[in-house]
C-alpha positions in Angstrom: -19.4 -64.4 25.4 -17.6 -67.2 23.0 -15.9 -65.1 19.9 -15.3 -66.4 16.7 -12.0 -67.7 16.7 -10.0 -67.4 13.2 -12.0 -64.7 12.3 -11.9 -62.6 15.3 -8.1 -63.1 15.2 -7.6 -61.6 11.6 -10.0 -58.6 12.6 -7.8 -57.8 16.2 -4.2 -58.5 14.2 -6.0 -55.9 11.3 -6.5 -53.2 13.8 -3.0 -52.9 15.1 -1.2 -53.0 11.6 -4.5 -50.4 10.1 -2.1 -47.7 9.3 0.3 -49.9 7.6 -2.2 -51.6 5.6 -4.2 -48.2 4.4 -1.2 -46.7 3.0 0.2 -50.0 1.4 -2.5 -51.8 -0.1 -4.8 -51.2 -3.2 -8.4 -49.8 -1.7 -9.8 -53.0 -3.9 -8.2 -55.1 -2.0 -8.6 -53.6 1.4 -12.2 -53.7 0.3 -12.2 -57.4 -0.9 -10.0 -58.9 2.6 -12.7 -56.9 4.9 -15.6 -58.3 3.0 -14.8 -61.7 3.0 -14.3 -61.0 7.2 -17.3 -59.8 7.4 -19.0 -62.0 5.6 -18.0 -64.9 7.7 -18.7 -63.1 10.7 -22.0 -62.1 9.4 -23.0 -65.9 9.4 -22.1 -66.3 12.7 -24.0 -63.7 14.0 -26.1 -65.3 17.5 -28.9 -62.8 18.1 -29.9 -65.5 21.0 -26.8 -64.6 23.2 -28.1 -61.0 24.0 -30.0 -60.8 27.0 -33.5 -59.0 25.7 -34.5 -55.3 26.6 -35.4 -54.7 30.2 -35.8 -50.9 31.0 -35.1 -50.8 34.4 -31.7 -52.8 34.3 -30.1 -48.9 32.7 -31.0 -45.4 33.6 -33.5 -43.8 30.8 -31.4 -42.0 27.8 -29.7 -43.0 24.8 -26.3 -44.1 24.3 -25.3 -42.8 20.2 -22.8 -45.3 19.0 -21.4 -44.5 16.0 -18.6 -42.9 13.2 -19.0 -39.7 15.5 -15.9 -38.2 14.6 -15.2 -39.6 11.0 -14.8 -37.0 8.4 -16.8 -38.4 6.0 -20.9 -38.6 4.7 -21.5 -41.3 7.6 -19.9 -39.6 10.2 -21.7 -36.0 9.1 -24.7 -38.2 9.3 -24.1 -39.9 12.9 -23.3 -35.9 14.2 -26.7 -34.8 13.0 -28.4 -37.5 14.9 -26.5 -36.0 18.0 -28.3 -32.5 16.9 -31.7 -34.0 16.9 -30.9 -35.9 20.3 -29.6 -32.8 21.9 -32.8 -31.2 20.6 -35.2 -33.8 21.8 -34.1 -33.0 25.5 -33.3 -36.4 25.9 -29.8 -37.7 28.1 -27.6 -38.9 25.5 -23.6 -40.2 25.6 -21.6 -40.8 22.8 -19.9 -44.1 22.2 -16.9 -42.9 19.2 -16.8 -46.0 16.9 -13.4 -46.1 14.1 -13.9 -49.1 11.7 -10.8 -50.3 9.4 -10.7 -48.0 7.1 -8.5 -44.8 5.8 -11.0 -42.5 6.9 -10.4 -39.8 9.0 -11.1 -39.2 12.5 -10.5 -35.9 13.0 -14.0 -34.2 13.6 -14.0 -33.4 17.3 -17.5 -31.4 17.2 -18.9 -33.6 20.1 -16.6 -34.6 22.3 -17.8 -33.1 25.1 -20.1 -36.0 24.6 -17.7 -39.0 24.3 -17.8 -40.7 27.1 -16.7 -44.2 25.7 -19.5 -46.0 27.8 -23.1 -47.2 27.4 -24.7 -46.1 30.6 -28.2 -45.7 29.2 -31.1 -48.1 28.2 -31.5 -47.1 24.8 -28.6 -47.8 21.7 -29.3 -45.8 18.5 -26.3 -47.6 16.7 -25.2 -45.7 13.7 -23.3 -48.1 12.0 -23.8 -49.3 8.2 -25.1 -52.7 8.2 -21.8 -54.2 6.4 -19.9 -53.2 9.3 -22.3 -54.7 12.3 -20.8 -58.5 12.6 -17.0 -56.6 13.2 -18.8 -53.9 15.2 -20.5 -56.3 17.0 -17.5 -58.3 17.6 -15.3 -55.6 18.9 -17.6 -53.3 21.0 -18.7 -56.9 22.4 -22.2 -58.2 23.2 -22.6 -56.4 26.4 -22.8 -52.9 24.9 -26.2 -54.8 23.7 -27.5 -56.7 26.5 -30.7 -55.6 28.0 -30.9 -52.5 26.1 -33.3 -51.7 23.1 -31.1 -51.4 20.3 -32.1 -49.2 17.3 -29.9 -49.1 14.0 -29.9 -45.7 12.1 -28.8 -47.1 8.7 -29.0 -45.7 5.0 -29.4 -47.5 2.1 -29.3 -46.5 -2.1 -31.5 -49.0 -3.5 -35.0 -50.7 -3.6 -33.9 -53.9 -2.6 -32.3 -54.6 1.1 -29.0 -57.1 0.7 -30.1 -60.3 1.5 -26.2 -60.6 2.7 -27.1 -58.1 5.3 -30.2 -59.5 6.7 -28.5 -61.0 9.7 -27.6 -57.9 11.1 -30.9 -57.0 11.2 -31.5 -60.0 14.0 -28.9 -57.8 16.3 -31.5 -54.9 16.6 -35.1 -54.3 17.6 -35.8 -51.5 15.2 -34.4 -49.7 12.4 -34.5 -46.0 11.9 -33.3 -44.2 8.4 -33.6 -40.6 7.2 -35.4 -40.8 4.1 -39.0 -42.7 3.7 -36.5 -44.1 0.4 -34.4 -46.0 2.5 -36.8 -47.3 5.3 -39.2 -49.1 2.3 -36.2 -50.7 1.4 -35.2 -52.2 4.7 -39.3 -52.8 5.4 -39.1 -55.2 2.9 -37.0 -57.6 4.1 -38.2 -57.3 8.5 -41.1 -57.2 10.4 -39.5 -55.3 13.1 -40.5 -51.4 13.0 -38.6 -49.2 10.5 -39.1 -45.3 11.3 -38.1 -42.1 9.3 -36.4 -40.0 11.2 -35.3 -36.8 9.3 -32.1 -35.3 9.6 -31.6 -31.9 12.2 -30.2 -29.5 10.0 -29.3 -26.0 11.2 -27.7 -22.6 9.9 -24.2 -23.9 8.8 -20.4 -22.5 9.7 -18.7 -21.4 7.1 -15.9 -19.4 8.8 -14.0 -16.6 6.9 -13.1 -18.4 3.8 -12.6 -16.9 0.2 -12.1 -17.7 -3.1 -8.4 -17.3 -2.8 -8.2 -19.8 0.2 -9.2 -22.7 -2.4 -7.0 -21.3 -5.4 -10.5 -20.6 -6.9 -10.8 -17.5 -9.5 -13.3 -14.8 -8.8 -15.2 -13.7 -11.6 -16.3 -17.1 -13.0 -19.6 -19.0 -12.6 -18.4 -21.9 -11.0 -20.1 -25.5 -10.7 -19.2 -28.0 -7.9 -19.3 -31.5 -7.8 -17.4 -33.4 -5.0 -16.6 -37.1 -4.7 -15.1 -39.2 -2.0 -12.8 -42.1 -3.6 -13.4 -44.8 -0.7 -17.5 -44.6 -1.9 -18.1 -46.3 -5.2 -17.8 -44.2 -8.4 -20.4 -46.2 -10.5 -23.2 -44.6 -7.7 -21.8 -41.3 -7.0 -21.0 -41.0 -10.7 -18.9 -38.1 -10.7 -18.7 -38.3 -14.6 -22.2 -38.0 -15.3 -21.4 -34.2 -14.3 -18.0 -33.9 -15.9 -19.9 -34.7 -19.0 -22.7 -32.7 -18.8 -20.3 -29.6 -18.3 -18.3 -30.5 -21.2 -21.6 -30.6 -23.1 -23.0 -27.3 -21.6 -19.7 -25.3 -22.3 -17.0 -26.1 -24.7 -13.5 -25.6 -23.6 -13.0 -22.0 -25.0 -15.9 -20.6 -22.5 -13.5 -19.5 -20.0 -16.4 -17.5 -18.0 -17.2 -20.8 -16.3 -15.1 -23.3 -14.3 -15.7 -26.4 -12.8 -14.6 -27.2 -9.3 -14.2 -31.0 -8.7 -13.8 -31.8 -4.8 -11.8 -35.4 -4.4 -11.5 -37.0 -0.9 -9.2 -39.8 -0.8 -8.0 -39.7 -4.1 -5.8 -42.7 -5.8 -3.8 -41.4 -8.7 -5.4 -43.5 -11.0 -8.4 -41.5 -9.6 -7.3 -38.0 -10.9 -5.9 -39.7 -14.1 -9.4 -40.8 -15.4 -10.8 -37.4 -14.6 -8.2 -35.2 -16.1 -8.1 -37.3 -19.6 -12.1 -37.0 -19.6 -11.3 -33.3 -19.5 -8.7 -33.0 -22.0 -8.3 -29.8 -23.2 -10.2 -27.8 -20.8 -8.1 -25.2 -18.6 -11.0 -23.8 -16.5 -11.4 -26.7 -14.3 -9.9 -26.7 -10.5 -8.8 -29.6 -8.8 -9.1 -30.1 -4.9 -8.0 -33.6 -3.1 -7.6 -31.7 0.4 -9.4 -33.2 3.1 -11.0 -29.8 4.8 -12.9 -29.6 8.3 -16.5 -29.5 8.1 -16.4 -25.3 8.4 -14.4 -25.5 5.2 -16.5 -27.7 3.1 -19.3 -25.6 4.0 -17.2 -22.3 2.5 -16.4 -24.3 -0.8 -20.5 -25.2 -1.6 -21.6 -21.7 -0.3 -18.9 -19.9 -2.3 -19.8 -22.1 -5.6 -22.5 -21.3 -7.9 -24.4 -24.2 -8.2 -23.6 -28.1 -6.9 -24.3 -30.7 -9.3 -24.8 -34.3 -8.4 -26.0 -36.7 -11.1 -25.8 -39.7 -8.7 -27.2 -43.1 -9.7 -28.9 -43.0 -6.2 -29.0 -42.0 -2.6 -29.7 -43.2 0.8 -30.4 -39.1 1.3 -28.3 -36.6 -0.4 -27.2 -34.5 2.4 -24.7 -32.6 0.5 -27.4 -31.6 -1.6 -29.6 -30.5 1.4 -26.6 -28.6 2.9 -26.0 -26.6 0.0 -29.8 -25.6 -0.3 -29.4 -24.5 3.4 -26.5 -22.5 2.0 -28.2 -20.5 -0.3 -26.3 -22.6 -3.7 -28.5 -23.9 -6.4 -28.7 -27.8 -7.2 -28.8 -30.0 -9.9 -29.8 -33.5 -9.2 -30.9 -36.6 -10.1 -34.7 -36.6 -10.2 -35.0 -40.6 -8.3 -34.2 -41.9 -4.8 -34.0 -39.9 -1.1 -33.1 -37.0 -2.2 -36.7 -36.1 -3.9 -37.9 -36.0 -0.2 -36.6 -32.4 0.2 -36.3 -31.3 -3.0 -38.8 -30.5 -6.1 -39.0 -28.7 -9.4 -39.7 -25.5 -7.8 -36.7 -25.6 -5.6 -33.9 -27.4 -7.4 -32.8 -28.5 -11.2 -34.3 -31.7 -11.1 -32.8 -33.7 -13.8 -34.4 -36.4 -15.9 -33.4 -40.5 -15.9 -33.9 -43.9 -17.1 -33.9 -46.7 -14.8 -31.4 -49.1 -15.7 -30.8 -52.7 -14.3 -27.3 -53.1 -12.5 -25.3 -55.5 -14.8 -22.3 -56.5 -12.1 -22.1 -56.2 -8.3 -20.8 -53.2 -7.2 -19.7 -53.6 -3.8 -23.0 -54.2 -1.8 -24.9 -52.4 -5.1 -25.7 -56.2 -6.7 -26.5 -56.9 -10.6 -29.8 -57.2 -10.8 -30.9 -53.9 -8.7 -31.7 -50.9 -10.6 -30.8 -47.3 -10.2 -30.7 -44.2 -12.1 -29.1 -43.1 -15.1 -29.2 -39.4 -15.4 -29.7 -37.7 -18.6 -26.9 -35.4 -19.1 -27.9 -33.7 -21.8 -30.7 -32.4 -19.2 -28.3 -31.9 -16.9 -25.9 -29.3 -19.1 -29.5 -27.1 -19.9 -29.8 -26.8 -16.4 -26.0 -25.4 -16.6 -26.6 -22.8 -19.1 -30.1 -21.6 -17.8 -28.4 -21.4 -14.5 -25.6 -19.6 -15.9 -27.1 -17.3 -17.8 -30.6 -16.5 -16.2 -29.7 -14.5 -12.8 -33.4 -14.4 -12.2 -33.8 -17.8 -12.2 -30.8 -18.8 -10.2 -31.6 -16.4 -7.3 -35.1 -18.0 -7.1 -34.5 -21.2 -7.1 -31.5 -20.5 -4.4 -33.7 -18.5 -2.0 -36.9 -21.0 -2.3 -34.6 -24.0 -1.7 -33.1 -22.3 1.6 -36.3 -21.7 3.1 -38.0 -24.8 2.2 -34.8 -26.6 3.8 -35.1 -24.6 7.5 -38.4 -25.6 7.7 -38.3 -29.9 6.2 -35.1 -30.4 8.0 -35.7 -28.3 11.3 -33.7 -29.5 14.4 -37.2 -28.6 16.0 -38.9 -31.3 13.8 -35.6 -34.0 14.2 -36.3 -33.3 18.0 -40.0 -34.1 18.7 -40.1 -37.4 16.3 -37.1 -38.7 18.4 -38.4 -37.9 21.6 -42.0 -39.2 20.8 -40.5 -42.5 19.5 -38.5 -43.5 22.8 -41.3 -42.2 24.9 -43.8 -44.8 23.1 -40.4 -47.4 23.3 -40.7 -47.0 27.1 -44.2 -47.3 27.3 -44.6 -50.4 25.5 -41.5 -51.7 27.9 -40.4 -54.6 25.3 -39.6 -54.5 21.3 -42.3 -54.4 19.5 -43.8 -57.3 17.2 -41.6 -59.8 19.7 
């Protein structure tokens, strides 16, 4: 394979100095540099060099390729796909992929399946489209050759970015965890796009208590969470903060707001603290936890709040519901596929036009502007009405246990893989 010359050399060099880069340079500068490299590689992708799928070239089974050790939402998503594969009964192995980023890779849940090889004839590649050119270069086309390549992608807006359409050429099929994401990608390709929901099972919460998080007993705690490596404009944690301020003046002390920040920079904390000036019942947590401790924090909270602009799934909301924690969420995008007014506090919104680019979220697209006042009303009701809060929590838990049952995901995966084997070639080709 003829590799991309200058860009490839930059990628290889950046790998070697990654620990220095992520600690020494501003996050925005790293994003810009990576985008320039990725955009250049995207235009040079040549899908015609990939050897087409041949079932007999490799043993039947699945190679799951992705951020399986990553301590962010994408890592957890990849682990949930692994759960679904395990439930399916199919033979599979895991190839751990670690991109150039400040992401931590310390989750070892699936280490027993990591081989660093790809012995099977189907790939499920859980690497987001903007990372695909880098992954294709770093892993090498041999891993794509003769296999049926399925991308597992999440996307949060109604239109799939035009700049990523070349990544579609590297795969035979796309899976997403939501119809919202699937519909967006279907409009960009004639290839099969399937919705394969996550496999959510009982979540480990360890033996943690409020004291382990420095949180007070006896206060009604609202929790919002945000990874600062993501885009604050989409996750919109300021919406939850402003709703809390509108619901409870600073002198109301039987409530509290817990703000869990991953990978914060000082300016992130300064912006939030300025917004909450005068409030003494706000609790900041910026330590990165393992999954059990994160689950415990969600379970300890009395309510989880997300006034997101858009979601590709809304995994933390689903996990909160499974843990019995009521959720206040924007009533738009993928999360509406597993929550409704009977089992969650669905916040009204206005669809607004994005006025400038925020990373991949391009100007001209639409996303939701949640009604902060409506969210504040829900906050007060959950705080004051125990019957309402407990009823919401109980119904939500039961619904998620059925809707996102591992068995259901396993059946869908097994059935689709069996269909691919029966066809013996990529559909629509």
